[in-house]
C-alpha positions in Angstrom: 13.4 13.5 -12.0 15.7 11.6 -9.6 16.1 11.1 -5.9 15.9 8.4 -3.1 13.4 6.3 -5.1 15.2 6.6 -8.5 14.6 3.6 -10.6 11.9 2.1 -8.3 8.4 1.2 -9.4 5.8 2.2 -6.8 2.2 1.2 -6.7 -0.3 3.2 -4.6 -3.9 2.2 -4.0 -6.6 4.8 -3.7 -4.3 7.4 -5.3 -6.4 9.9 -7.1 -7.1 12.1 -4.0 -5.9 12.9 -0.5 -2.9 11.1 1.0 -2.6 8.6 -1.9 -2.4 11.3 -4.5 0.3 13.1 -2.5 2.3 9.8 -2.1 2.1 9.2 -5.8 3.3 12.7 -6.7 6.1 12.6 -4.1 7.3 9.2 -5.2 7.4 10.4 -8.8 9.3 13.5 -7.7 11.9 11.3 -6.0 12.5 9.3 -9.2 10.0 6.4 -9.1 7.7 5.2 -11.8 4.3 5.2 -10.3 1.2 3.1 -10.8 -2.0 4.5 -9.2 -5.2 2.6 -8.5 -8.6 4.3 -8.7 -12.3 3.2 -8.5 -14.3 6.4 -9.1 -13.6 9.9 -10.6 -11.6 9.2 -13.8 -11.2 13.0 -14.3 -9.3 13.3 -11.0 -7.2 10.3 -12.0 -6.3 11.9 -15.4 -5.4 15.0 -13.5 -2.9 13.2 -11.2 -1.3 11.4 -14.2 -1.1 14.6 -16.2 0.5 16.5 -13.3 3.2 13.8 -12.7 4.0 13.6 -16.4 4.1 17.4 -16.8 7.0 17.4 -14.2 8.9 14.7 -16.1 7.7 11.7 -14.1 6.2 8.4 -15.2 2.7 7.4 -14.1 0.2 4.7 -15.2 -3.3 4.5 -13.9 -5.4 1.3 -13.5 -9.1 1.0 -12.4 -9.3 -1.6 -9.7 -11.4 -2.4 -6.6 -9.0 -3.3 -3.8 -11.7 -5.3 -2.1 -11.4 -7.9 -4.9 -8.2 -10.0 -5.0 -8.3 -10.3 -8.7 -8.3 -6.6 -9.0 -5.3 -6.3 -6.7 -3.5 -8.7 -9.0 -4.5 -6.5 -11.9 -2.6 -3.6 -10.3 0.5 -5.8 -9.9 0.2 -7.0 -13.5 -0.2 -3.4 -14.7 3.0 -2.3 -12.9 5.0 -5.1 -14.4 3.5 -4.5 -17.9 4.1 -0.8 -17.8 7.5 -0.6 -16.0 8.9 -4.2 -15.8 8.7 -4.8 -12.0 7.3 -3.8 -8.6 9.5 -2.5 -5.8 7.1 -0.7 -3.5 3.5 -1.3 -2.7 1.4 1.2 -0.7 -1.8 0.0 0.9 -3.5 3.4 1.1 -7.1 3.0 0.0 -9.5 3.5 2.9 -12.9 4.7 4.0 -14.8 5.6 7.2 -18.5 5.0 8.0 -18.9 6.9 11.2 -20.9 4.4 13.2 -20.7 3.1 16.8 -21.1 -0.5 17.8 -24.7 0.1 18.6 -25.7 1.5 15.2 -23.2 -0.3 13.1 -24.7 -1.6 9.8 -23.6 -4.9 8.4 -23.4 -3.8 4.8 -21.3 -0.7 5.7 -19.1 -2.8 7.9 -18.4 -5.3 5.2 -17.7 -2.6 2.7 -15.2 -0.8 5.0 -13.4 -4.0 5.9 -13.2 -5.1 2.3 -11.4 -1.9 1.4 -9.5 -1.1 4.5 -8.4 -4.5 5.8 -9.0 -7.2 3.2 -7.5 -4.9 0.5 -4.4 -4.4 2.6 -4.0 -8.1 3.6 -4.4 -9.4 0.0 -2.6 -6.4 -1.4 0.4 -7.4 0.7 0.0 -11.0 -0.5 0.0 -10.2 -4.2 2.7 -7.6 -3.9 5.0 -9.9 -1.9 4.5 -12.7 -4.4 5.8 -10.5 -7.2 8.7 -9.2 -5.1 9.6 -12.8 -4.2 9.6 -13.7 -7.9 11.9 -10.8 -8.6 14.3 -12.1 -5.9 15.7 -8.8 -4.7 13.4 -7.7 -1.9 10.9 -4.8 -1.8 8.9 -2.6 0.5 5.2 -2.7 1.5 3.9 0.4 3.3 0.5 0.3 5.1 -1.2 3.6 5.7 -2.8 3.0 9.1 -3.8 5.7 11.5 -3.4 6.8 15.1 -6.5 4.7 15.5 -4.6 1.5 15.0 -3.9 2.0 18.7 -6.1 4.9 19.9 -9.9 4.3 20.4 -12.4 6.4 18.5 -15.9 5.4 19.8 -17.7 7.3 17.0 -16.2 5.0 14.4 -15.7 1.5 15.7 -15.3 -0.3 12.4 -12.6 2.1 11.2 -10.6 1.5 14.4 -11.0 -2.2 14.1 -9.7 -2.1 10.5 -6.7 0.0 11.4 -5.9 -2.2 14.4 -5.9 -5.1 11.9 -3.5 -3.3 9.7 -1.2 -2.8 12.8 -1.0 -6.6 13.2 -0.7 -7.1 9.4 2.4 -4.9 9.5 4.0 -6.7 12.3 3.1 -10.2 11.3 3.8 -9.9 7.6 7.0 -8.0 8.4 8.3 -11.0 10.3 7.1 -13.5 7.7 8.7 -11.5 4.8 11.9 -10.5 6.4 13.9 -13.5 5.1 12.9 -12.4 1.6 14.3 -8.9 2.3 10.8 -7.5 2.0 10.1 -4.8 4.6 6.6 -4.0 5.8 6.2 -0.6 7.4 3.2 1.1 8.8 2.8 4.9 8.6 0.1 6.2 11.0 -1.2 9.7 10.1 -2.9 11.8 12.7 -5.2 14.7 11.7 -4.7 15.3 8.0 -6.5 17.8 5.7 -8.1 15.3 3.3 -11.5 14.8 1.8 -12.2 12.1 4.4 -12.3 14.8 7.1 -14.0 17.5 5.0 -17.3 17.3 6.9 -15.8 18.3 10.3 -17.4 21.6 11.5 -15.3 24.6 12.5 -15.6 24.0 16.3 -14.5 20.4 15.9 -11.5 21.4 13.8 -10.5 24.1 16.3 -10.7 21.6 19.2 -8.6 19.1 17.2 -5.9 21.7 16.5 -5.8 22.6 20.2 -5.2 19.0 21.0 -2.2 18.6 18.6 1.1 19.7 20.3 2.4 21.1 16.9 -0.8 23.1 16.7 -2.0 22.2 13.2 -3.5 19.6 10.9 -1.0 18.3 8.4 -1.2 18.5 4.7 -1.2 15.2 2.8 2.3 16.0 1.4 3.7 15.9 4.9 2.6 12.3 5.2 3.9 11.5 1.7 7.4 12.4 2.6 7.3 10.0 5.6 6.0 7.2 3.3 8.7 7.8 0.7 11.3 7.8 3.5 9.9 4.4 4.7 10.1 3.1 1.1 13.7 4.3 0.6 17.0 2.8 1.6 17.3 5.4 4.3 14.9 3.2 6.2 16.4 -0.1 5.2 16.5 -1.5 8.8 12.9 -0.5 9.6 10.3 -3.2 9.4 7.3 -4.8 11.2 6.5 -1.5 13.0 4.5 1.7 12.6 5.9 5.2 12.3 3.4 7.6 13.7 3.1 11.0 12.0 0.5 12.8 14.2 2.1 16.0 15.4 2.3 14.5 18.9 -1.5 14.1 19.2 -1.4 10.6 20.8 1.0 11.8 23.6 -0.9 14.8 24.8 -2.8 14.3 28.0 -6.5 15.0 27.5 -6.4 15.1 23.7 -9.7 14.6 22.0 
């Protein structure tokens, strides 16, 4: 297996389902050795590893809670132990809680922020430290959302976390530029993942009608954007977010 990421070592958090799984598989298909992080569902994790290896790729899985800095370091250490270095780090792990400001629960807020934002901030920190030590740059990709910029009143905490990732991308991108470490956000729109599985048919139809391209994307369509951002094809792109939303944010009256 070879391609734009040939010889790179890529770590992806939350990678045993959804967009993270698709990123891991695409990175491996493009030549990278992949480290995937997981918290629950070891069977799904084993399935991802087996699929990548069956296609000639290299994949190592590590159980780690991204809300804990020590566990984030554990992922970095696993990448170095398994493959010798770390070239690309993808802050992908994320959850939603579906609460407004009025009914927001402190425990759920803390859990969401721990995974979505704290995990991304300190994931960036530990990954950048390893890349600095290696001395030849690297790439950090933050999986944000259209909601880093676009309000969703039904899920305030999620929007706050993604807005934080927007500024993490910009600020860390500026800080790490002199080390030749790029920080790029990829902002998915409506994607067919488990996180959206509970949407009813009417809501899905309304959403499709609001997307100029007329459909919800598959995770693999986001994975190709992420791997582009991680590759030398995007070597002058940093401290910004690439939106992959089918034009949703630009359509007047979109839901």
